[in-house]
PDB file of N, CA, C and O in Angstrom:
ATOM      1  N   MET A   1       8.265  -5.527 -16.324  1.00  0.00           N
ATOM      2  CA  MET A   1       7.651  -5.890 -15.083  1.00  0.00           C
ATOM      3  C   MET A   1       6.838  -4.703 -14.592  1.00  0.00           C
ATOM      4  O   MET A   1       7.383  -3.618 -14.389  1.00  0.00           O
ATOM      5  N   SER A   2       5.545  -4.900 -14.400  1.00  0.00           N
ATOM      6  CA  SER A   2       4.685  -3.846 -13.896  1.00  0.00           C
ATOM      7  C   SER A   2       4.624  -3.948 -12.329  1.00  0.00           C
ATOM      8  O   SER A   2       4.274  -4.982 -11.759  1.00  0.00           O
ATOM      9  N   VAL A   3       4.975  -2.844 -11.704  1.00  0.00           N
ATOM     10  CA  VAL A   3       5.038  -2.829 -10.237  1.00  0.00           C
ATOM     11  C   VAL A   3       3.858  -2.041  -9.714  1.00  0.00           C
ATOM     12  O   VAL A   3       3.530  -0.969 -10.222  1.00  0.00           O
ATOM     13  N   LYS A   4       3.206  -2.606  -8.662  1.00  0.00           N
ATOM     14  CA  LYS A   4       2.052  -1.943  -8.038  1.00  0.00           C
ATOM     15  C   LYS A   4       2.292  -1.790  -6.571  1.00  0.00           C
ATOM     16  O   LYS A   4       2.986  -2.607  -5.966  1.00  0.00           O
ATOM     17  N   ILE A   5       1.724  -0.742  -5.970  1.00  0.00           N
ATOM     18  CA  ILE A   5       1.692  -0.541  -4.549  1.00  0.00           C
ATOM     19  C   ILE A   5       0.304  -0.942  -4.088  1.00  0.00           C
ATOM     20  O   ILE A   5      -0.674  -0.293  -4.460  1.00  0.00           O
ATOM     21  N   ARG A   6       0.189  -2.009  -3.277  1.00  0.00           N
ATOM     22  CA  ARG A   6      -1.136  -2.494  -2.910  1.00  0.00           C
ATOM     23  C   ARG A   6      -1.137  -3.040  -1.515  1.00  0.00           C
ATOM     24  O   ARG A   6      -0.106  -3.043  -0.841  1.00  0.00           O
ATOM     25  N   LEU A   7      -2.276  -3.501  -1.073  1.00  0.00           N
ATOM     26  CA  LEU A   7      -2.445  -4.074   0.316  1.00  0.00           C
ATOM     27  C   LEU A   7      -2.301  -5.579   0.249  1.00  0.00           C
ATOM     28  O   LEU A   7      -2.781  -6.244  -0.669  1.00  0.00           O
ATOM     29  N   ALA A   8      -1.603  -6.101   1.286  1.00  0.00           N
ATOM     30  CA  ALA A   8      -1.518  -7.509   1.479  1.00  0.00           C
ATOM     31  C   ALA A   8      -2.157  -7.840   2.834  1.00  0.00           C
ATOM     32  O   ALA A   8      -1.744  -7.267   3.842  1.00  0.00           O
ATOM     33  N   ARG A   9      -3.135  -8.730   2.900  1.00  0.00           N
ATOM     34  CA  ARG A   9      -3.888  -8.955   4.131  1.00  0.00           C
ATOM     35  C   ARG A   9      -3.091  -9.921   5.065  1.00  0.00           C
ATOM     36  O   ARG A   9      -2.555 -10.945   4.642  1.00  0.00           O
ATOM     37  N   THR A  10      -3.059  -9.540   6.290  1.00  0.00           N
ATOM     38  CA  THR A  10      -2.526 -10.408   7.339  1.00  0.00           C
ATOM     39  C   THR A  10      -3.505 -10.396   8.496  1.00  0.00           C
ATOM     40  O   THR A  10      -4.555  -9.768   8.359  1.00  0.00           O
ATOM     41  N   GLY A  11      -3.255 -11.022   9.590  1.00  0.00           N
ATOM     42  CA  GLY A  11      -4.164 -11.003  10.727  1.00  0.00           C
ATOM     43  C   GLY A  11      -5.004 -12.256  10.703  1.00  0.00           C
ATOM     44  O   GLY A  11      -4.944 -13.079   9.789  1.00  0.00           O
ATOM     45  N   ALA A  12      -5.798 -12.358  11.767  1.00  0.00           N
ATOM     46  CA  ALA A  12      -6.649 -13.516  11.981  1.00  0.00           C
ATOM     47  C   ALA A  12      -7.989 -13.364  11.319  1.00  0.00           C
ATOM     48  O   ALA A  12      -8.309 -12.318  10.754  1.00  0.00           O
ATOM     49  N   LYS A  13      -8.793 -14.447  11.395  1.00  0.00           N
ATOM     50  CA  LYS A  13     -10.141 -14.396  10.811  1.00  0.00           C
ATOM     51  C   LYS A  13     -10.954 -13.305  11.512  1.00  0.00           C
ATOM     52  O   LYS A  13     -11.016 -13.262  12.741  1.00  0.00           O
ATOM     53  N   LYS A  14     -11.571 -12.433  10.729  1.00  0.00           N
ATOM     54  CA  LYS A  14     -12.377 -11.319  11.177  1.00  0.00           C
ATOM     55  C   LYS A  14     -11.639 -10.281  11.952  1.00  0.00           C
ATOM     56  O   LYS A  14     -12.249  -9.462  12.638  1.00  0.00           O
ATOM     57  N   GLN A  15     -10.286 -10.296  11.855  1.00  0.00           N
ATOM     58  CA  GLN A  15      -9.412  -9.327  12.460  1.00  0.00           C
ATOM     59  C   GLN A  15      -8.421  -8.867  11.377  1.00  0.00           C
ATOM     60  O   GLN A  15      -7.238  -9.190  11.477  1.00  0.00           O
ATOM     61  N   PRO A  16      -8.842  -8.156  10.388  1.00  0.00           N
ATOM     62  CA  PRO A  16      -7.928  -7.835   9.271  1.00  0.00           C
ATOM     63  C   PRO A  16      -6.850  -6.828   9.700  1.00  0.00           C
ATOM     64  O   PRO A  16      -7.100  -5.958  10.535  1.00  0.00           O
ATOM     65  N   TYR A  17      -5.670  -6.956   9.129  1.00  0.00           N
ATOM     66  CA  TYR A  17      -4.568  -6.060   9.310  1.00  0.00           C
ATOM     67  C   TYR A  17      -3.836  -6.157   7.993  1.00  0.00           C
ATOM     68  O   TYR A  17      -3.540  -7.249   7.507  1.00  0.00           O
ATOM     69  N   TYR A  18      -3.550  -5.013   7.427  1.00  0.00           N
ATOM     70  CA  TYR A  18      -2.932  -4.955   6.058  1.00  0.00           C
ATOM     71  C   TYR A  18      -1.541  -4.342   6.065  1.00  0.00           C
ATOM     72  O   TYR A  18      -1.248  -3.423   6.829  1.00  0.00           O
ATOM     73  N   ARG A  19      -0.714  -4.863   5.212  1.00  0.00           N
ATOM     74  CA  ARG A  19       0.568  -4.273   4.921  1.00  0.00           C
ATOM     75  C   ARG A  19       0.466  -3.542   3.611  1.00  0.00           C
ATOM     76  O   ARG A  19      -0.196  -4.022   2.691  1.00  0.00           O
ATOM     77  N   ILE A  20       1.088  -2.416   3.498  1.00  0.00           N
ATOM     78  CA  ILE A  20       1.173  -1.697   2.254  1.00  0.00           C
ATOM     79  C   ILE A  20       2.491  -2.164   1.629  1.00  0.00           C
ATOM     80  O   ILE A  20       3.570  -1.881   2.149  1.00  0.00           O
ATOM     81  N   VAL A  21       2.388  -2.875   0.520  1.00  0.00           N
ATOM     82  CA  VAL A  21       3.561  -3.509  -0.077  1.00  0.00           C
ATOM     83  C   VAL A  21       3.757  -3.069  -1.539  1.00  0.00           C
ATOM     84  O   VAL A  21       2.804  -2.661  -2.203  1.00  0.00           O
ATOM     85  N   VAL A  22       4.967  -3.153  -2.014  1.00  0.00           N
ATOM     86  CA  VAL A  22       5.320  -2.982  -3.386  1.00  0.00           C
ATOM     87  C   VAL A  22       5.509  -4.391  -3.983  1.00  0.00           C
ATOM     88  O   VAL A  22       6.328  -5.174  -3.500  1.00  0.00           O
ATOM     89  N   ALA A  23       4.755  -4.690  -5.015  1.00  0.00           N
ATOM     90  CA  ALA A  23       4.793  -6.079  -5.599  1.00  0.00           C
ATOM     91  C   ALA A  23       4.634  -6.023  -7.099  1.00  0.00           C
ATOM     92  O   ALA A  23       4.108  -5.076  -7.684  1.00  0.00           O
ATOM     93  N   ASP A  24       5.115  -7.085  -7.674  1.00  0.00           N
ATOM     94  CA  ASP A  24       4.905  -7.333  -9.124  1.00  0.00           C
ATOM     95  C   ASP A  24       3.378  -7.545  -9.308  1.00  0.00           C
ATOM     96  O   ASP A  24       2.738  -8.224  -8.505  1.00  0.00           O
ATOM     97  N   SER A  25       2.836  -6.972 -10.338  1.00  0.00           N
ATOM     98  CA  SER A  25       1.386  -7.084 -10.553  1.00  0.00           C
ATOM     99  C   SER A  25       0.917  -8.497 -10.804  1.00  0.00           C
ATOM    100  O   SER A  25      -0.270  -8.780 -10.644  1.00  0.00           O
ATOM    101  N   ARG A  26       1.819  -9.409 -11.196  1.00  0.00           N
ATOM    102  CA  ARG A  26       1.406 -10.762 -11.487  1.00  0.00           C
ATOM    103  C   ARG A  26       1.438 -11.623 -10.224  1.00  0.00           C
ATOM    104  O   ARG A  26       0.939 -12.747 -10.258  1.00  0.00           O
ATOM    105  N   ALA A  27       2.003 -11.147  -9.111  1.00  0.00           N
ATOM    106  CA  ALA A  27       2.093 -11.944  -7.902  1.00  0.00           C
ATOM    107  C   ALA A  27       0.702 -11.955  -7.206  1.00  0.00           C
ATOM    108  O   ALA A  27      -0.094 -11.031  -7.372  1.00  0.00           O
ATOM    109  N   PRO A  28       0.437 -13.028  -6.422  1.00  0.00           N
ATOM    110  CA  PRO A  28      -0.830 -13.108  -5.698  1.00  0.00           C
ATOM    111  C   PRO A  28      -0.941 -12.052  -4.622  1.00  0.00           C
ATOM    112  O   PRO A  28       0.071 -11.513  -4.174  1.00  0.00           O
ATOM    113  N   ARG A  29      -2.162 -11.749  -4.198  1.00  0.00           N
ATOM    114  CA  ARG A  29      -2.408 -10.662  -3.219  1.00  0.00           C
ATOM    115  C   ARG A  29      -1.550 -10.817  -1.962  1.00  0.00           C
ATOM    116  O   ARG A  29      -0.880  -9.866  -1.559  1.00  0.00           O
ATOM    117  N   ASP A  30      -1.558 -11.975  -1.347  1.00  0.00           N
ATOM    118  CA  ASP A  30      -0.816 -12.215  -0.105  1.00  0.00           C
ATOM    119  C   ASP A  30       0.583 -12.931  -0.337  1.00  0.00           C
ATOM    120  O   ASP A  30       1.236 -13.409   0.590  1.00  0.00           O
ATOM    121  N   GLY A  31       0.960 -12.956  -1.610  1.00  0.00           N
ATOM    122  CA  GLY A  31       2.148 -13.705  -1.946  1.00  0.00           C
ATOM    123  C   GLY A  31       3.410 -12.861  -1.935  1.00  0.00           C
ATOM    124  O   GLY A  31       3.598 -11.999  -1.077  1.00  0.00           O
ATOM    125  N   ARG A  32       4.247 -13.124  -2.885  1.00  0.00           N
ATOM    126  CA  ARG A  32       5.563 -12.546  -3.032  1.00  0.00           C
ATOM    127  C   ARG A  32       5.470 -11.046  -3.221  1.00  0.00           C
ATOM    128  O   ARG A  32       4.634 -10.553  -3.978  1.00  0.00           O
ATOM    129  N   PHE A  33       6.342 -10.320  -2.522  1.00  0.00           N
ATOM    130  CA  PHE A  33       6.386  -8.867  -2.651  1.00  0.00           C
ATOM    131  C   PHE A  33       7.845  -8.399  -2.685  1.00  0.00           C
ATOM    132  O   PHE A  33       8.765  -9.148  -2.357  1.00  0.00           O
ATOM    133  N   ILE A  34       8.025  -7.141  -3.091  1.00  0.00           N
ATOM    134  CA  ILE A  34       9.392  -6.633  -3.212  1.00  0.00           C
ATOM    135  C   ILE A  34       9.779  -5.943  -1.880  1.00  0.00           C
ATOM    136  O   ILE A  34      10.883  -6.163  -1.381  1.00  0.00           O
ATOM    137  N   GLU A  35       8.884  -5.112  -1.298  1.00  0.00           N
ATOM    138  CA  GLU A  35       9.191  -4.378  -0.096  1.00  0.00           C
ATOM    139  C   GLU A  35       7.947  -3.975   0.624  1.00  0.00           C
ATOM    140  O   GLU A  35       6.921  -3.719  -0.007  1.00  0.00           O
ATOM    141  N   ILE A  36       8.010  -3.907   1.983  1.00  0.00           N
ATOM    142  CA  ILE A  36       6.922  -3.378   2.780  1.00  0.00           C
ATOM    143  C   ILE A  36       7.212  -1.944   3.056  1.00  0.00           C
ATOM    144  O   ILE A  36       8.282  -1.606   3.562  1.00  0.00           O
ATOM    145  N   ILE A  37       6.254  -1.068   2.723  1.00  0.00           N
ATOM    146  CA  ILE A  37       6.456   0.376   2.947  1.00  0.00           C
ATOM    147  C   ILE A  37       5.500   0.930   4.018  1.00  0.00           C
ATOM    148  O   ILE A  37       5.587   2.112   4.350  1.00  0.00           O
ATOM    149  N   GLY A  38       4.627   0.141   4.544  1.00  0.00           N
ATOM    150  CA  GLY A  38       3.715   0.667   5.576  1.00  0.00           C
ATOM    151  C   GLY A  38       2.745  -0.390   6.061  1.00  0.00           C
ATOM    152  O   GLY A  38       2.897  -1.575   5.765  1.00  0.00           O
ATOM    153  N   SER A  39       1.729   0.060   6.822  1.00  0.00           N
ATOM    154  CA  SER A  39       0.699  -0.810   7.364  1.00  0.00           C
ATOM    155  C   SER A  39      -0.594  -0.028   7.527  1.00  0.00           C
ATOM    156  O   SER A  39      -0.610   1.203   7.548  1.00  0.00           O
ATOM    157  N   TYR A  40      -1.716  -0.817   7.646  1.00  0.00           N
ATOM    158  CA  TYR A  40      -3.043  -0.186   7.743  1.00  0.00           C
ATOM    159  C   TYR A  40      -3.841  -1.137   8.665  1.00  0.00           C
ATOM    160  O   TYR A  40      -3.948  -2.339   8.424  1.00  0.00           O
ATOM    161  N   ASP A  41      -4.404  -0.514   9.753  1.00  0.00           N
ATOM    162  CA  ASP A  41      -5.250  -1.249  10.695  1.00  0.00           C
ATOM    163  C   ASP A  41      -6.615  -0.635  10.683  1.00  0.00           C
ATOM    164  O   ASP A  41      -6.813   0.417  11.291  1.00  0.00           O
ATOM    165  N   PRO A  42      -7.592  -1.258  10.001  1.00  0.00           N
ATOM    166  CA  PRO A  42      -8.917  -0.682   9.916  1.00  0.00           C
ATOM    167  C   PRO A  42      -9.775  -0.915  11.189  1.00  0.00           C
ATOM    168  O   PRO A  42     -10.850  -0.328  11.315  1.00  0.00           O
ATOM    169  N   LYS A  43      -9.320  -1.740  12.101  1.00  0.00           N
ATOM    170  CA  LYS A  43     -10.172  -2.130  13.217  1.00  0.00           C
ATOM    171  C   LYS A  43     -10.080  -1.152  14.399  1.00  0.00           C
ATOM    172  O   LYS A  43     -10.901  -1.233  15.313  1.00  0.00           O
ATOM    173  N   THR A  44      -9.120  -0.246  14.404  1.00  0.00           N
ATOM    174  CA  THR A  44      -9.011   0.728  15.481  1.00  0.00           C
ATOM    175  C   THR A  44     -10.077   1.786  15.392  1.00  0.00           C
ATOM    176  O   THR A  44     -10.726   1.900  14.352  1.00  0.00           O
ATOM    177  N   GLU A  45     -10.288   2.555  16.414  1.00  0.00           N
ATOM    178  CA  GLU A  45     -11.362   3.584  16.375  1.00  0.00           C
ATOM    179  C   GLU A  45     -11.212   4.546  15.211  1.00  0.00           C
ATOM    180  O   GLU A  45     -12.152   4.781  14.452  1.00  0.00           O
ATOM    181  N   LEU A  46     -10.020   5.096  15.086  1.00  0.00           N
ATOM    182  CA  LEU A  46      -9.648   5.863  13.900  1.00  0.00           C
ATOM    183  C   LEU A  46      -8.649   5.003  13.142  1.00  0.00           C
ATOM    184  O   LEU A  46      -7.561   4.715  13.642  1.00  0.00           O
ATOM    185  N   SER A  47      -9.009   4.606  11.972  1.00  0.00           N
ATOM    186  CA  SER A  47      -8.167   3.699  11.188  1.00  0.00           C
ATOM    187  C   SER A  47      -6.720   4.183  11.219  1.00  0.00           C
ATOM    188  O   SER A  47      -6.409   5.328  10.891  1.00  0.00           O
ATOM    189  N   LYS A  48      -5.846   3.253  11.630  1.00  0.00           N
ATOM    190  CA  LYS A  48      -4.427   3.651  11.789  1.00  0.00           C
ATOM    191  C   LYS A  48      -3.611   3.326  10.517  1.00  0.00           C
ATOM    192  O   LYS A  48      -3.575   2.180  10.067  1.00  0.00           O
ATOM    193  N   VAL A  49      -2.961   4.356   9.953  1.00  0.00           N
ATOM    194  CA  VAL A  49      -2.179   4.184   8.750  1.00  0.00           C
ATOM    195  C   VAL A  49      -0.740   4.626   9.065  1.00  0.00           C
ATOM    196  O   VAL A  49      -0.496   5.774   9.435  1.00  0.00           O
ATOM    197  N   GLU A  50       0.200   3.691   8.911  1.00  0.00           N
ATOM    198  CA  GLU A  50       1.628   4.029   9.039  1.00  0.00           C
ATOM    199  C   GLU A  50       2.256   3.836   7.676  1.00  0.00           C
ATOM    200  O   GLU A  50       2.033   2.832   6.999  1.00  0.00           O
ATOM    201  N   LEU A  51       3.067   4.849   7.280  1.00  0.00           N
ATOM    202  CA  LEU A  51       3.681   4.790   5.952  1.00  0.00           C
ATOM    203  C   LEU A  51       5.050   5.423   6.000  1.00  0.00           C
ATOM    204  O   LEU A  51       5.271   6.452   6.639  1.00  0.00           O
ATOM    205  N   ASN A  52       5.955   4.775   5.304  1.00  0.00           N
ATOM    206  CA  ASN A  52       7.303   5.400   5.128  1.00  0.00           C
ATOM    207  C   ASN A  52       7.209   6.196   3.877  1.00  0.00           C
ATOM    208  O   ASN A  52       7.292   5.632   2.786  1.00  0.00           O
ATOM    209  N   LYS A  53       7.036   7.516   3.985  1.00  0.00           N
ATOM    210  CA  LYS A  53       6.770   8.380   2.843  1.00  0.00           C
ATOM    211  C   LYS A  53       7.940   8.419   1.915  1.00  0.00           C
ATOM    212  O   LYS A  53       7.762   8.507   0.700  1.00  0.00           O
ATOM    213  N   GLU A  54       9.195   8.354   2.475  1.00  0.00           N
ATOM    214  CA  GLU A  54      10.375   8.396   1.577  1.00  0.00           C
ATOM    215  C   GLU A  54      10.394   7.222   0.629  1.00  0.00           C
ATOM    216  O   GLU A  54      10.661   7.400  -0.560  1.00  0.00           O
ATOM    217  N   LYS A  55      10.119   6.020   1.118  1.00  0.00           N
ATOM    218  CA  LYS A  55      10.130   4.853   0.240  1.00  0.00           C
ATOM    219  C   LYS A  55       8.912   4.906  -0.724  1.00  0.00           C
ATOM    220  O   LYS A  55       9.027   4.505  -1.882  1.00  0.00           O
ATOM    221  N   ALA A  56       7.734   5.408  -0.233  1.00  0.00           N
ATOM    222  CA  ALA A  56       6.630   5.445  -1.161  1.00  0.00           C
ATOM    223  C   ALA A  56       6.887   6.427  -2.315  1.00  0.00           C
ATOM    224  O   ALA A  56       6.581   6.125  -3.468  1.00  0.00           O
ATOM    225  N   LEU A  57       7.450   7.606  -1.997  1.00  0.00           N
ATOM    226  CA  LEU A  57       7.773   8.547  -3.049  1.00  0.00           C
ATOM    227  C   LEU A  57       8.881   8.016  -3.984  1.00  0.00           C
ATOM    228  O   LEU A  57       8.865   8.277  -5.187  1.00  0.00           O
ATOM    229  N   ASN A  58       9.793   7.306  -3.440  1.00  0.00           N
ATOM    230  CA  ASN A  58      10.863   6.664  -4.311  1.00  0.00           C
ATOM    231  C   ASN A  58      10.235   5.721  -5.255  1.00  0.00           C
ATOM    232  O   ASN A  58      10.557   5.780  -6.441  1.00  0.00           O
ATOM    233  N   TRP A  59       9.323   4.809  -4.823  1.00  0.00           N
ATOM    234  CA  TRP A  59       8.740   3.854  -5.652  1.00  0.00           C
ATOM    235  C   TRP A  59       7.781   4.493  -6.690  1.00  0.00           C
ATOM    236  O   TRP A  59       7.699   4.051  -7.836  1.00  0.00           O
ATOM    237  N   LEU A  60       7.044   5.571  -6.236  1.00  0.00           N
ATOM    238  CA  LEU A  60       6.205   6.260  -7.208  1.00  0.00           C
ATOM    239  C   LEU A  60       7.035   6.954  -8.292  1.00  0.00           C
ATOM    240  O   LEU A  60       6.619   6.975  -9.451  1.00  0.00           O
ATOM    241  N   SER A  61       8.161   7.505  -7.960  1.00  0.00           N
ATOM    242  CA  SER A  61       9.046   8.139  -8.963  1.00  0.00           C
ATOM    243  C   SER A  61       9.667   7.153  -9.903  1.00  0.00           C
ATOM    244  O   SER A  61      10.034   7.497 -11.027  1.00  0.00           O
ATOM    245  N   ASN A  62       9.794   5.868  -9.430  1.00  0.00           N
ATOM    246  CA  ASN A  62      10.348   4.816 -10.281  1.00  0.00           C
ATOM    247  C   ASN A  62       9.264   4.123 -11.152  1.00  0.00           C
ATOM    248  O   ASN A  62       9.576   3.214 -11.921  1.00  0.00           O
ATOM    249  N   GLY A  63       7.996   4.563 -11.022  1.00  0.00           N
ATOM    250  CA  GLY A  63       6.968   4.096 -11.859  1.00  0.00           C
ATOM    251  C   GLY A  63       5.948   3.101 -11.268  1.00  0.00           C
ATOM    252  O   GLY A  63       5.109   2.562 -11.990  1.00  0.00           O
ATOM    253  N   ALA A  64       6.030   2.877 -10.002  1.00  0.00           N
ATOM    254  CA  ALA A  64       5.042   1.986  -9.343  1.00  0.00           C
ATOM    255  C   ALA A  64       3.675   2.658  -9.366  1.00  0.00           C
ATOM    256  O   ALA A  64       3.578   3.876  -9.217  1.00  0.00           O
ATOM    257  N   VAL A  65       2.634   1.882  -9.550  1.00  0.00           N
ATOM    258  CA  VAL A  65       1.256   2.389  -9.702  1.00  0.00           C
ATOM    259  C   VAL A  65       0.487   1.952  -8.443  1.00  0.00           C
ATOM    260  O   VAL A  65       0.375   0.754  -8.186  1.00  0.00           O
ATOM    261  N   PRO A  66      -0.047   2.907  -7.649  1.00  0.00           N
ATOM    262  CA  PRO A  66      -0.871   2.510  -6.491  1.00  0.00           C
ATOM    263  C   PRO A  66      -2.228   2.119  -6.920  1.00  0.00           C
ATOM    264  O   PRO A  66      -2.771   2.636  -7.896  1.00  0.00           O
ATOM    265  N   THR A  67      -2.827   1.122  -6.125  1.00  0.00           N
ATOM    266  CA  THR A  67      -4.187   0.793  -6.380  1.00  0.00           C
ATOM    267  C   THR A  67      -5.111   1.884  -5.843  1.00  0.00           C
ATOM    268  O   THR A  67      -4.652   2.762  -5.113  1.00  0.00           O
ATOM    269  N   ASN A  68      -6.394   1.852  -6.184  1.00  0.00           N
ATOM    270  CA  ASN A  68      -7.350   2.897  -5.727  1.00  0.00           C
ATOM    271  C   ASN A  68      -7.394   2.954  -4.210  1.00  0.00           C
ATOM    272  O   ASN A  68      -7.410   4.049  -3.648  1.00  0.00           O
ATOM    273  N   THR A  69      -7.414   1.825  -3.531  1.00  0.00           N
ATOM    274  CA  THR A  69      -7.458   1.823  -2.029  1.00  0.00           C
ATOM    275  C   THR A  69      -6.200   2.472  -1.519  1.00  0.00           C
ATOM    276  O   THR A  69      -6.273   3.291  -0.603  1.00  0.00           O
ATOM    277  N   VAL A  70      -5.080   2.153  -2.053  1.00  0.00           N
ATOM    278  CA  VAL A  70      -3.805   2.765  -1.566  1.00  0.00           C
ATOM    279  C   VAL A  70      -3.769   4.239  -1.782  1.00  0.00           C
ATOM    280  O   VAL A  70      -3.270   4.997  -0.950  1.00  0.00           O
ATOM    281  N   LYS A  71      -4.319   4.659  -2.941  1.00  0.00           N
ATOM    282  CA  LYS A  71      -4.403   6.127  -3.209  1.00  0.00           C
ATOM    283  C   LYS A  71      -5.166   6.810  -2.124  1.00  0.00           C
ATOM    284  O   LYS A  71      -4.747   7.864  -1.648  1.00  0.00           O
ATOM    285  N   LYS A  72      -6.280   6.245  -1.711  1.00  0.00           N
ATOM    286  CA  LYS A  72      -7.060   6.802  -0.610  1.00  0.00           C
ATOM    287  C   LYS A  72      -6.318   6.891   0.726  1.00  0.00           C
ATOM    288  O   LYS A  72      -6.448   7.845   1.492  1.00  0.00           O
ATOM    289  N   LEU A  73      -5.500   5.793   0.963  1.00  0.00           N
ATOM    290  CA  LEU A  73      -4.696   5.817   2.154  1.00  0.00           C
ATOM    291  C   LEU A  73      -3.560   6.861   2.077  1.00  0.00           C
ATOM    292  O   LEU A  73      -3.179   7.456   3.085  1.00  0.00           O
ATOM    293  N   PHE A  74      -3.039   7.063   0.879  1.00  0.00           N
ATOM    294  CA  PHE A  74      -2.032   8.110   0.706  1.00  0.00           C
ATOM    295  C   PHE A  74      -2.603   9.485   0.997  1.00  0.00           C
ATOM    296  O   PHE A  74      -1.929  10.339   1.574  1.00  0.00           O
ATOM    297  N   GLU A  75      -3.878   9.698   0.585  1.00  0.00           N
ATOM    298  CA  GLU A  75      -4.515  10.997   0.883  1.00  0.00           C
ATOM    299  C   GLU A  75      -4.685  11.201   2.385  1.00  0.00           C
ATOM    300  O   GLU A  75      -4.600  12.328   2.875  1.00  0.00           O
ATOM    301  N   ILE A  76      -4.930  10.093   3.129  1.00  0.00           N
ATOM    302  CA  ILE A  76      -5.124  10.201   4.597  1.00  0.00           C
ATOM    303  C   ILE A  76      -3.838  10.704   5.221  1.00  0.00           C
ATOM    304  O   ILE A  76      -3.884  11.519   6.142  1.00  0.00           O
ATOM    305  N   VAL A  77      -2.695  10.243   4.748  1.00  0.00           N
ATOM    306  CA  VAL A  77      -1.412  10.616   5.324  1.00  0.00           C
ATOM    307  C   VAL A  77      -0.810  11.859   4.606  1.00  0.00           C
ATOM    308  O   VAL A  77       0.350  12.206   4.832  1.00  0.00           O
ATOM    309  N   ASN A  78      -1.599  12.508   3.758  1.00  0.00           N
ATOM    310  CA  ASN A  78      -1.171  13.717   3.011  1.00  0.00           C
ATOM    311  C   ASN A  78       0.018  13.477   2.139  1.00  0.00           C
ATOM    312  O   ASN A  78       0.982  14.242   2.161  1.00  0.00           O
ATOM    313  N   LEU A  79      -0.042  12.396   1.350  1.00  0.00           N
ATOM    314  CA  LEU A  79       0.976  12.167   0.341  1.00  0.00           C
ATOM    315  C   LEU A  79       0.313  12.381  -1.048  1.00  0.00           C
ATOM    316  O   LEU A  79      -0.662  11.717  -1.402  1.00  0.00           O
ATOM    317  N   GLN A  80       0.872  13.310  -1.794  1.00  0.00           N
ATOM    318  CA  GLN A  80       0.263  13.680  -3.010  1.00  0.00           C
ATOM    319  C   GLN A  80       0.624  12.681  -4.118  1.00  0.00           C
ATOM    320  O   GLN A  80       1.808  12.418  -4.328  1.00  0.00           O
ATOM    321  N   VAL A  81      -0.370  12.113  -4.839  1.00  0.00           N
ATOM    322  CA  VAL A  81      -0.171  11.158  -5.906  1.00  0.00           C
ATOM    323  C   VAL A  81      -0.693  11.810  -7.179  1.00  0.00           C
ATOM    324  O   VAL A  81      -1.835  12.263  -7.250  1.00  0.00           O
ATOM    325  N   LYS A  82       0.215  11.843  -8.219  1.00  0.00           N
ATOM    326  CA  LYS A  82      -0.197  12.382  -9.525  1.00  0.00           C
ATOM    327  C   LYS A  82      -0.979  11.319 -10.290  1.00  0.00           C
ATOM    328  O   LYS A  82      -0.532  10.180 -10.420  1.00  0.00           O
ATOM    329  N   SER A  83      -2.125  11.694 -10.783  1.00  0.00           N
ATOM    330  CA  SER A  83      -2.945  10.769 -11.566  1.00  0.00           C
ATOM    331  C   SER A  83      -2.614  10.927 -13.032  1.00  0.00           C
ATOM    332  O   SER A  83      -2.657  12.041 -13.555  1.00  0.00           O
ATOM    333  N   ASN A  84      -2.283   9.835 -13.712  1.00  0.00           N
ATOM    334  CA  ASN A  84      -1.965   9.846 -15.162  1.00  0.00           C
ATOM    335  C   ASN A  84      -3.126   9.542 -16.012  1.00  0.00           C
ATOM    336  O   ASN A  84      -2.955   9.271 -17.200  1.00  0.00           O
ATOM    337  N   GLN A  85      -4.338   9.571 -15.461  1.00  0.00           N
ATOM    338  CA  GLN A  85      -5.516   9.141 -16.241  1.00  0.00           C
ATOM    339  C   GLN A  85      -6.214  10.358 -16.786  1.00  0.00           C
ATOM    340  O   GLN A  85      -7.229  10.233 -17.471  1.00  0.00           O
TER     341      GLN A  85
END
């Protein structure tokens, strides 16, 4: 099972709000997930990112792979992600 850390969209039409979730890579974007580890609100003046760093580091150490967008959000909250590429 390949696990990814990615965004799941919630919120109303033209009012996006995202959850940072840990999910199986085969699951749909807004579908089944394993755990919510944070949130992202792009509509505020300064984009608001909330993240449980302990859970994120735990999942990264267990082999979860963040998407490119989530890597950028991790950089905003000063969470270091090792790139295996």
